[in-house]
C-alpha positions as CSV (number, residue, x, y, z in Angstrom):
1,M,-123.3,-14.3,53.1
2,A,-125.8,-11.8,54.6
3,Q,-127.8,-14.8,55.8
4,G,-124.9,-16.7,57.3
5,L,-123.2,-18.4,54.3
6,S,-119.4,-18.5,54.8
7,K,-117.3,-17.1,52.0
8,D,-115.1,-20.3,52.3
9,R,-118.0,-22.4,51.0
10,M,-118.6,-20.4,47.8
11,E,-116.6,-20.4,44.6
12,Y,-117.4,-18.8,41.3
13,F,-116.1,-19.4,37.8
14,F,-116.3,-17.5,34.5
15,F,-115.7,-19.7,31.4
16,G,-116.8,-17.6,28.4
17,E,-113.4,-17.2,26.7
18,S,-111.6,-20.4,27.9
19,L,-114.4,-23.0,27.6
20,P,-117.1,-21.8,25.2
21,V,-120.3,-23.9,24.9
22,A,-121.1,-22.5,21.4
23,P,-119.0,-20.9,18.6
24,N,-118.7,-17.1,18.7
25,S,-118.6,-16.9,14.9
26,N,-120.5,-18.6,12.0
27,P,-118.8,-20.8,9.4
28,D,-118.7,-17.8,7.0
29,G,-116.9,-15.7,9.7
30,S,-119.8,-13.5,10.6
31,D,-120.7,-12.9,14.2
32,N,-122.8,-15.5,16.0
33,E,-124.8,-13.5,18.5
34,R,-126.6,-16.6,19.9
35,G,-123.3,-18.3,20.5
36,R,-122.0,-15.3,22.3
37,Q,-125.1,-15.2,24.5
38,L,-124.7,-18.8,25.5
39,N,-121.0,-18.2,26.3
40,R,-121.9,-15.3,28.7
41,R,-122.2,-17.5,31.8
42,C,-120.9,-18.1,35.2
43,E,-121.1,-20.9,37.7
44,F,-121.3,-20.8,41.5
45,E,-120.5,-23.7,43.7
46,L,-121.5,-24.1,47.4
47,K,-119.1,-26.4,49.1
48,K,-119.6,-28.7,52.0
49,D,-116.6,-30.5,53.5
50,G,-114.4,-29.2,50.6
51,T,-116.5,-30.7,47.8
52,A,-119.1,-29.1,45.6
53,D,-122.5,-29.7,47.2
54,I,-124.7,-27.4,45.0
55,I,-123.8,-26.0,41.6
56,F,-125.7,-23.1,40.1
57,K,-125.1,-22.3,36.4
58,F,-126.2,-19.0,34.9
């Protein structure tokens, strides 16, 4: 945005709780720290003409 990117072209999403990529707990019920690390992510989309042109996943 500081270099000319319009806010209308950018969207961001947070999916940790709603769409986990890994389980937050192990089969025995203990905490799965690695799973929690993988679920701490966000995605940014830069749009061109209303469709996602570039997607960044962190």
